[in-house]
PyMOL Python script that loads the backbone (N, CA, C, O; Angstrom):
from pymol import cmd

cmd.read_pdbstr("""\
ATOM      1  N   MET A   1     103.714  97.985 107.356  1.00  0.00           N
ATOM      2  CA  MET A   1     104.288  98.395 106.095  1.00  0.00           C
ATOM      3  C   MET A   1     104.394  97.173 105.189  1.00  0.00           C
ATOM      4  O   MET A   1     104.666  96.066 105.654  1.00  0.00           O
ATOM      5  N   PHE A   2     104.180  97.381 103.903  1.00  0.00           N
ATOM      6  CA  PHE A   2     104.218  96.302 102.928  1.00  0.00           C
ATOM      7  C   PHE A   2     105.412  96.445 101.993  1.00  0.00           C
ATOM      8  O   PHE A   2     105.977  97.527 101.834  1.00  0.00           O
ATOM      9  N   ALA A   3     105.777  95.332 101.386  1.00  0.00           N
ATOM     10  CA  ALA A   3     106.860  95.297 100.411  1.00  0.00           C
ATOM     11  C   ALA A   3     106.427  94.405  99.257  1.00  0.00           C
ATOM     12  O   ALA A   3     105.534  93.569  99.393  1.00  0.00           O
ATOM     13  N   ILE A   4     107.077  94.601  98.126  1.00  0.00           N
ATOM     14  CA  ILE A   4     106.845  93.750  96.964  1.00  0.00           C
ATOM     15  C   ILE A   4     107.974  92.732  96.927  1.00  0.00           C
ATOM     16  O   ILE A   4     109.149  93.098  96.940  1.00  0.00           O
ATOM     17  N   TYR A   5     107.617  91.467  96.881  1.00  0.00           N
ATOM     18  CA  TYR A   5     108.593  90.384  96.792  1.00  0.00           C
ATOM     19  C   TYR A   5     108.477  89.806  95.393  1.00  0.00           C
ATOM     20  O   TYR A   5     107.390  89.423  94.959  1.00  0.00           O
ATOM     21  N   LEU A   6     109.601  89.743  94.688  1.00  0.00           N
ATOM     22  CA  LEU A   6     109.538  89.216  93.330  1.00  0.00           C
ATOM     23  C   LEU A   6     110.650  88.221  93.063  1.00  0.00           C
ATOM     24  O   LEU A   6     111.717  88.249  93.677  1.00  0.00           O
ATOM     25  N   SER A   7     110.357  87.354  92.134  1.00  0.00           N
ATOM     26  CA  SER A   7     111.327  86.386  91.646  1.00  0.00           C
ATOM     27  C   SER A   7     111.598  86.756  90.199  1.00  0.00           C
ATOM     28  O   SER A   7     110.669  86.900  89.404  1.00  0.00           O
ATOM     29  N   ALA A   8     112.872  86.911  89.854  1.00  0.00           N
ATOM     30  CA  ALA A   8     113.244  87.297  88.496  1.00  0.00           C
ATOM     31  C   ALA A   8     114.320  86.354  87.977  1.00  0.00           C
ATOM     32  O   ALA A   8     115.153  85.856  88.734  1.00  0.00           O
ATOM     33  N   CYS A   9     114.284  86.123  86.671  1.00  0.00           N
ATOM     34  CA  CYS A   9     115.234  85.209  86.036  1.00  0.00           C
ATOM     35  C   CYS A   9     116.005  85.948  84.945  1.00  0.00           C
ATOM     36  O   CYS A   9     115.502  86.888  84.329  1.00  0.00           O
ATOM     37  N   LEU A  10     117.232  85.501  84.727  1.00  0.00           N
ATOM     38  CA  LEU A  10     118.049  86.091  83.671  1.00  0.00           C
ATOM     39  C   LEU A  10     117.433  85.794  82.312  1.00  0.00           C
ATOM     40  O   LEU A  10     116.986  84.676  82.058  1.00  0.00           O
ATOM     41  N   LEU A  11     117.410  86.792  81.445  1.00  0.00           N
ATOM     42  CA  LEU A  11     116.881  86.585  80.100  1.00  0.00           C
ATOM     43  C   LEU A  11     117.751  85.617  79.310  1.00  0.00           C
ATOM     44  O   LEU A  11     117.236  84.798  78.549  1.00  0.00           O
ATOM     45  N   ARG A  12     119.066  85.708  79.484  1.00  0.00           N
ATOM     46  CA  ARG A  12     119.975  84.859  78.706  1.00  0.00           C
ATOM     47  C   ARG A  12     120.077  83.439  79.256  1.00  0.00           C
ATOM     48  O   ARG A  12     120.562  82.543  78.565  1.00  0.00           O
ATOM     49  N   ASP A  13     119.624  83.225  80.496  1.00  0.00           N
ATOM     50  CA  ASP A  13     119.636  81.890  81.105  1.00  0.00           C
ATOM     51  C   ASP A  13     118.486  81.795  82.105  1.00  0.00           C
ATOM     52  O   ASP A  13     118.688  81.995  83.302  1.00  0.00           O
ATOM     53  N   PRO A  14     117.280  81.490  81.620  1.00  0.00           N
ATOM     54  CA  PRO A  14     116.093  81.468  82.481  1.00  0.00           C
ATOM     55  C   PRO A  14     116.160  80.490  83.657  1.00  0.00           C
ATOM     56  O   PRO A  14     115.309  80.534  84.545  1.00  0.00           O
ATOM     57  N   SER A  15     117.153  79.618  83.667  1.00  0.00           N
ATOM     58  CA  SER A  15     117.287  78.699  84.801  1.00  0.00           C
ATOM     59  C   SER A  15     117.953  79.382  85.998  1.00  0.00           C
ATOM     60  O   SER A  15     117.974  78.828  87.097  1.00  0.00           O
ATOM     61  N   VAL A  16     118.498  80.586  85.784  1.00  0.00           N
ATOM     62  CA  VAL A  16     119.129  81.351  86.863  1.00  0.00           C
ATOM     63  C   VAL A  16     118.133  82.400  87.346  1.00  0.00           C
ATOM     64  O   VAL A  16     117.834  83.364  86.642  1.00  0.00           O
ATOM     65  N   CYS A  17     117.627  82.196  88.553  1.00  0.00           N
ATOM     66  CA  CYS A  17     116.625  83.100  89.122  1.00  0.00           C
ATOM     67  C   CYS A  17     117.075  83.576  90.499  1.00  0.00           C
ATOM     68  O   CYS A  17     117.834  82.896  91.190  1.00  0.00           O
ATOM     69  N   ARG A  18     116.592  84.757  90.884  1.00  0.00           N
ATOM     70  CA  ARG A  18     116.890  85.328  92.203  1.00  0.00           C
ATOM     71  C   ARG A  18     115.631  85.942  92.779  1.00  0.00           C
ATOM     72  O   ARG A  18     114.683  86.260  92.061  1.00  0.00           O
ATOM     73  N   GLU A  19     115.645  86.099  94.082  1.00  0.00           N
ATOM     74  CA  GLU A  19     114.541  86.740  94.789  1.00  0.00           C
ATOM     75  C   GLU A  19     114.951  88.173  95.141  1.00  0.00           C
ATOM     76  O   GLU A  19     116.095  88.417  95.526  1.00  0.00           O
ATOM     77  N   PHE A  20     114.024  89.109  95.008  1.00  0.00           N
ATOM     78  CA  PHE A  20     114.270  90.511  95.306  1.00  0.00           C
ATOM     79  C   PHE A  20     113.136  91.060  96.169  1.00  0.00           C
ATOM     80  O   PHE A  20     112.014  90.555  96.132  1.00  0.00           O
ATOM     81  N   LYS A  21     113.440  92.091  96.937  1.00  0.00           N
ATOM     82  CA  LYS A  21     112.447  92.750  97.786  1.00  0.00           C
ATOM     83  C   LYS A  21     112.482  94.246  97.498  1.00  0.00           C
ATOM     84  O   LYS A  21     113.550  94.858  97.495  1.00  0.00           O
ATOM     85  N   ILE A  22     111.317  94.831  97.256  1.00  0.00           N
ATOM     86  CA  ILE A  22     111.189  96.266  97.039  1.00  0.00           C
ATOM     87  C   ILE A  22     110.342  96.817  98.185  1.00  0.00           C
ATOM     88  O   ILE A  22     109.148  96.529  98.268  1.00  0.00           O
ATOM     89  N   ASP A  23     110.949  97.604  99.064  1.00  0.00           N
ATOM     90  CA  ASP A  23     110.202  98.210 100.165  1.00  0.00           C
ATOM     91  C   ASP A  23     109.323  99.337  99.646  1.00  0.00           C
ATOM     92  O   ASP A  23     109.712 100.080  98.744  1.00  0.00           O
ATOM     93  N   SER A  24     108.137  99.454 100.225  1.00  0.00           N
ATOM     94  CA  SER A  24     107.204 100.500  99.788  1.00  0.00           C
ATOM     95  C   SER A  24     107.615 101.878 100.280  1.00  0.00           C
ATOM     96  O   SER A  24     107.293 102.883  99.646  1.00  0.00           O
ATOM     97  N   GLY A  25     108.324 101.937 101.402  1.00  0.00           N
ATOM     98  CA  GLY A  25     108.809 103.212 101.903  1.00  0.00           C
ATOM     99  C   GLY A  25     107.795 104.018 102.683  1.00  0.00           C
ATOM    100  O   GLY A  25     108.101 105.116 103.149  1.00  0.00           O
ATOM    101  N   ASP A  26     106.588 103.490 102.833  1.00  0.00           N
ATOM    102  CA  ASP A  26     105.584 104.187 103.640  1.00  0.00           C
ATOM    103  C   ASP A  26     104.683 103.159 104.316  1.00  0.00           C
ATOM    104  O   ASP A  26     104.894 101.953 104.184  1.00  0.00           O
ATOM    105  N   ASP A  27     103.696 103.634 105.027  1.00  0.00           N
ATOM    106  CA  ASP A  27     102.767 102.747 105.726  1.00  0.00           C
ATOM    107  C   ASP A  27     101.575 102.427 104.831  1.00  0.00           C
ATOM    108  O   ASP A  27     100.430 102.705 105.188  1.00  0.00           O
ATOM    109  N   SER A  28     101.844 101.853 103.690  1.00  0.00           N
ATOM    110  CA  SER A  28     100.780 101.571 102.737  1.00  0.00           C
ATOM    111  C   SER A  28     100.002 100.319 103.135  1.00  0.00           C
ATOM    112  O   SER A  28     100.467  99.496 103.923  1.00  0.00           O
ATOM    113  N   SER A  29      98.826 100.206 102.576  1.00  0.00           N
ATOM    114  CA  SER A  29      97.979  99.045 102.807  1.00  0.00           C
ATOM    115  C   SER A  29      98.298  97.973 101.770  1.00  0.00           C
ATOM    116  O   SER A  29      99.044  98.210 100.821  1.00  0.00           O
ATOM    117  N   SER A  30      97.728  96.803 101.967  1.00  0.00           N
ATOM    118  CA  SER A  30      97.950  95.730 100.996  1.00  0.00           C
ATOM    119  C   SER A  30      97.374  96.116  99.634  1.00  0.00           C
ATOM    120  O   SER A  30      97.951  95.776  98.600  1.00  0.00           O
ATOM    121  N   MET A  31      96.245  96.820  99.624  1.00  0.00           N
ATOM    122  CA  MET A  31      95.644  97.248  98.356  1.00  0.00           C
ATOM    123  C   MET A  31      96.546  98.260  97.653  1.00  0.00           C
ATOM    124  O   MET A  31      96.716  98.195  96.435  1.00  0.00           O
ATOM    125  N   ALA A  32      97.121  99.189  98.406  1.00  0.00           N
ATOM    126  CA  ALA A  32      98.035 100.170  97.814  1.00  0.00           C
ATOM    127  C   ALA A  32      99.253  99.467  97.235  1.00  0.00           C
ATOM    128  O   ALA A  32      99.739  99.835  96.166  1.00  0.00           O
ATOM    129  N   CYS A  33      99.742  98.464  97.935  1.00  0.00           N
ATOM    130  CA  CYS A  33     100.887  97.697  97.434  1.00  0.00           C
ATOM    131  C   CYS A  33     100.546  97.057  96.091  1.00  0.00           C
ATOM    132  O   CYS A  33     101.329  97.131  95.144  1.00  0.00           O
ATOM    133  N   LEU A  34      99.380  96.430  96.016  1.00  0.00           N
ATOM    134  CA  LEU A  34      98.958  95.780  94.772  1.00  0.00           C
ATOM    135  C   LEU A  34      98.819  96.778  93.629  1.00  0.00           C
ATOM    136  O   LEU A  34      99.151  96.465  92.486  1.00  0.00           O
ATOM    137  N   MET A  35      98.334  97.969  93.930  1.00  0.00           N
ATOM    138  CA  MET A  35      98.137  98.968  92.883  1.00  0.00           C
ATOM    139  C   MET A  35      99.444  99.634  92.466  1.00  0.00           C
ATOM    140  O   MET A  35      99.588 100.025  91.307  1.00  0.00           O
ATOM    141  N   GLN A  36     100.397  99.771  93.384  1.00  0.00           N
ATOM    142  CA  GLN A  36     101.677 100.416  93.079  1.00  0.00           C
ATOM    143  C   GLN A  36     102.680  99.459  92.431  1.00  0.00           C
ATOM    144  O   GLN A  36     103.647  99.900  91.810  1.00  0.00           O
ATOM    145  N   ALA A  37     102.456  98.175  92.571  1.00  0.00           N
ATOM    146  CA  ALA A  37     103.425  97.187  92.094  1.00  0.00           C
ATOM    147  C   ALA A  37     103.796  97.354  90.618  1.00  0.00           C
ATOM    148  O   ALA A  37     104.987  97.381  90.307  1.00  0.00           O
ATOM    149  N   PRO A  38     102.831  97.469  89.688  1.00  0.00           N
ATOM    150  CA  PRO A  38     103.224  97.603  88.275  1.00  0.00           C
ATOM    151  C   PRO A  38     104.143  98.792  88.010  1.00  0.00           C
ATOM    152  O   PRO A  38     105.068  98.686  87.205  1.00  0.00           O
ATOM    153  N   LEU A  39     103.905  99.909  88.667  1.00  0.00           N
ATOM    154  CA  LEU A  39     104.774 101.077  88.502  1.00  0.00           C
ATOM    155  C   LEU A  39     106.178 100.765  89.022  1.00  0.00           C
ATOM    156  O   LEU A  39     107.173 101.113  88.386  1.00  0.00           O
ATOM    157  N   GLN A  40     106.253 100.113  90.171  1.00  0.00           N
ATOM    158  CA  GLN A  40     107.549  99.755  90.747  1.00  0.00           C
ATOM    159  C   GLN A  40     108.310  98.783  89.847  1.00  0.00           C
ATOM    160  O   GLN A  40     109.538  98.829  89.782  1.00  0.00           O
ATOM    161  N   PHE A  41     107.585  97.905  89.153  1.00  0.00           N
ATOM    162  CA  PHE A  41     108.246  96.967  88.240  1.00  0.00           C
ATOM    163  C   PHE A  41     108.982  97.707  87.136  1.00  0.00           C
ATOM    164  O   PHE A  41     110.069  97.293  86.732  1.00  0.00           O
ATOM    165  N   GLY A  42     108.406  98.792  86.646  1.00  0.00           N
ATOM    166  CA  GLY A  42     109.068  99.586  85.614  1.00  0.00           C
ATOM    167  C   GLY A  42     110.379 100.170  86.101  1.00  0.00           C
ATOM    168  O   GLY A  42     111.390 100.110  85.402  1.00  0.00           O
ATOM    169  N   PHE A  43     110.362 100.739  87.305  1.00  0.00           N
ATOM    170  CA  PHE A  43     111.597 101.281  87.884  1.00  0.00           C
ATOM    171  C   PHE A  43     112.614 100.168  88.112  1.00  0.00           C
ATOM    172  O   PHE A  43     113.799 100.326  87.818  1.00  0.00           O
ATOM    173  N   TRP A  44     112.143  99.050  88.635  1.00  0.00           N
ATOM    174  CA  TRP A  44     113.031  97.925  88.937  1.00  0.00           C
ATOM    175  C   TRP A  44     113.679  97.407  87.647  1.00  0.00           C
ATOM    176  O   TRP A  44     114.880  97.137  87.621  1.00  0.00           O
ATOM    177  N   ALA A  45     112.893  97.269  86.587  1.00  0.00           N
ATOM    178  CA  ALA A  45     113.403  96.738  85.320  1.00  0.00           C
ATOM    179  C   ALA A  45     114.498  97.632  84.735  1.00  0.00           C
ATOM    180  O   ALA A  45     115.452  97.127  84.143  1.00  0.00           O
ATOM    181  N   LYS A  46     114.373  98.944  84.893  1.00  0.00           N
ATOM    182  CA  LYS A  46     115.406  99.853  84.394  1.00  0.00           C
ATOM    183  C   LYS A  46     116.709  99.692  85.160  1.00  0.00           C
ATOM    184  O   LYS A  46     117.790  99.876  84.601  1.00  0.00           O
ATOM    185  N   GLU A  47     116.607  99.346  86.442  1.00  0.00           N
ATOM    186  CA  GLU A  47     117.797  99.157  87.275  1.00  0.00           C
ATOM    187  C   GLU A  47     118.380  97.750  87.154  1.00  0.00           C
ATOM    188  O   GLU A  47     119.504  97.507  87.592  1.00  0.00           O
ATOM    189  N   HIS A  48     117.628  96.830  86.567  1.00  0.00           N
ATOM    190  CA  HIS A  48     118.060  95.432  86.463  1.00  0.00           C
ATOM    191  C   HIS A  48     117.886  94.919  85.028  1.00  0.00           C
ATOM    192  O   HIS A  48     117.120  93.986  84.792  1.00  0.00           O
ATOM    193  N   PRO A  49     118.595  95.527  84.074  1.00  0.00           N
ATOM    194  CA  PRO A  49     118.467  95.043  82.693  1.00  0.00           C
ATOM    195  C   PRO A  49     118.961  93.604  82.596  1.00  0.00           C
ATOM    196  O   PRO A  49     119.894  93.205  83.293  1.00  0.00           O
ATOM    197  N   GLY A  50     118.339  92.855  81.746  1.00  0.00           N
ATOM    198  CA  GLY A  50     118.739  91.459  81.576  1.00  0.00           C
ATOM    199  C   GLY A  50     117.974  90.502  82.474  1.00  0.00           C
ATOM    200  O   GLY A  50     118.166  89.288  82.396  1.00  0.00           O
ATOM    201  N   TRP A  51     117.105  91.039  83.330  1.00  0.00           N
ATOM    202  CA  TRP A  51     116.287  90.217  84.220  1.00  0.00           C
ATOM    203  C   TRP A  51     114.822  90.341  83.819  1.00  0.00           C
ATOM    204  O   TRP A  51     114.383  91.396  83.361  1.00  0.00           O
ATOM    205  N   GLN A  52     114.075  89.266  83.994  1.00  0.00           N
ATOM    206  CA  GLN A  52     112.643  89.275  83.715  1.00  0.00           C
ATOM    207  C   GLN A  52     111.900  88.787  84.955  1.00  0.00           C
ATOM    208  O   GLN A  52     112.253  87.759  85.533  1.00  0.00           O
ATOM    209  N   ILE A  53     110.880  89.522  85.356  1.00  0.00           N
ATOM    210  CA  ILE A  53     110.097  89.141  86.530  1.00  0.00           C
ATOM    211  C   ILE A  53     109.262  87.915  86.191  1.00  0.00           C
ATOM    212  O   ILE A  53     108.504  87.910  85.221  1.00  0.00           O
ATOM    213  N   ALA A  54     109.414  86.878  87.006  1.00  0.00           N
ATOM    214  CA  ALA A  54     108.681  85.635  86.792  1.00  0.00           C
ATOM    215  C   ALA A  54     107.403  85.589  87.631  1.00  0.00           C
ATOM    216  O   ALA A  54     106.364  85.125  87.161  1.00  0.00           O
ATOM    217  N   ARG A  55     107.481  86.070  88.869  1.00  0.00           N
ATOM    218  CA  ARG A  55     106.308  86.116  89.746  1.00  0.00           C
ATOM    219  C   ARG A  55     106.559  87.139  90.845  1.00  0.00           C
ATOM    220  O   ARG A  55     107.695  87.543  91.093  1.00  0.00           O
ATOM    221  N   TRP A  56     105.480  87.547  91.494  1.00  0.00           N
ATOM    222  CA  TRP A  56     105.602  88.547  92.547  1.00  0.00           C
ATOM    223  C   TRP A  56     104.430  88.431  93.505  1.00  0.00           C
ATOM    224  O   TRP A  56     103.427  87.772  93.228  1.00  0.00           O
ATOM    225  N   ARG A  57     104.595  89.105  94.658  1.00  0.00           N
ATOM    226  CA  ARG A  57     103.523  89.170  95.645  1.00  0.00           C
ATOM    227  C   ARG A  57     103.789  90.352  96.566  1.00  0.00           C
ATOM    228  O   ARG A  57     104.916  90.842  96.648  1.00  0.00           O
ATOM    229  N   CYS A  58     102.770  90.801  97.244  1.00  0.00           N
ATOM    230  CA  CYS A  58     102.906  91.807  98.295  1.00  0.00           C
ATOM    231  C   CYS A  58     102.892  91.083  99.633  1.00  0.00           C
ATOM    232  O   CYS A  58     102.185  90.090  99.805  1.00  0.00           O
ATOM    233  N   GLY A  59     103.670  91.582 100.569  1.00  0.00           N
ATOM    234  CA  GLY A  59     103.711  90.987 101.897  1.00  0.00           C
ATOM    235  C   GLY A  59     104.234  91.989 102.905  1.00  0.00           C
ATOM    236  O   GLY A  59     104.679  93.079 102.545  1.00  0.00           O
ATOM    237  N   ALA A  60     104.177  91.612 104.156  1.00  0.00           N
ATOM    238  CA  ALA A  60     104.682  92.481 105.221  1.00  0.00           C
ATOM    239  C   ALA A  60     106.176  92.698 105.022  1.00  0.00           C
ATOM    240  O   ALA A  60     106.915  91.750 104.755  1.00  0.00           O
ATOM    241  N   SER A  61     106.618  93.938 105.151  1.00  0.00           N
ATOM    242  CA  SER A  61     108.036  94.238 104.923  1.00  0.00           C
ATOM    243  C   SER A  61     108.928  93.639 105.999  1.00  0.00           C
ATOM    244  O   SER A  61     110.145  93.567 105.828  1.00  0.00           O
ATOM    245  N   SER A  62     108.338  93.212 107.099  1.00  0.00           N
ATOM    246  CA  SER A  62     109.126  92.615 108.185  1.00  0.00           C
ATOM    247  C   SER A  62     109.455  91.146 107.942  1.00  0.00           C
ATOM    248  O   SER A  62     110.194  90.542 108.720  1.00  0.00           O
ATOM    249  N   GLU A  63     108.916  90.564 106.872  1.00  0.00           N
ATOM    250  CA  GLU A  63     109.202  89.158 106.568  1.00  0.00           C
ATOM    251  C   GLU A  63     110.689  88.986 106.308  1.00  0.00           C
ATOM    252  O   GLU A  63     111.305  89.800 105.619  1.00  0.00           O
ATOM    253  N   ASN A  64     111.255  87.935 106.855  1.00  0.00           N
ATOM    254  CA  ASN A  64     112.676  87.651 106.638  1.00  0.00           C
ATOM    255  C   ASN A  64     112.901  86.838 105.377  1.00  0.00           C
ATOM    256  O   ASN A  64     113.914  86.999 104.696  1.00  0.00           O
ATOM    257  N   LYS A  65     111.956  85.968 105.070  1.00  0.00           N
ATOM    258  CA  LYS A  65     112.116  85.120 103.894  1.00  0.00           C
ATOM    259  C   LYS A  65     111.471  85.778 102.688  1.00  0.00           C
ATOM    260  O   LYS A  65     110.302  86.161 102.722  1.00  0.00           O
ATOM    261  N   ILE A  66     112.243  85.902 101.632  1.00  0.00           N
ATOM    262  CA  ILE A  66     111.732  86.483 100.394  1.00  0.00           C
ATOM    263  C   ILE A  66     111.019  85.387  99.643  1.00  0.00           C
ATOM    264  O   ILE A  66     110.494  85.625  98.556  1.00  0.00           O
TER     265      ILE A  66
END
""", "prot")
cmd.dss("prot")
cmd.show_as("cartoon", "prot")
cmd.util.cbc("prot")
cmd.orient("prot")
């Protein structure tokens, strides 16, 4: 299973950044993760106003380090 790992920073203070993990919720492939990521960013942004995604990647959901 894959997850989207992203780093986002506060719009009002770009020096404040956090790491987030979005689980795919199914047994998707790495290609499916890459294709679904932009859609997931839209949902994530609505739930996290004031944050801007700085970078992201797909990885195994079992990874402990974001």
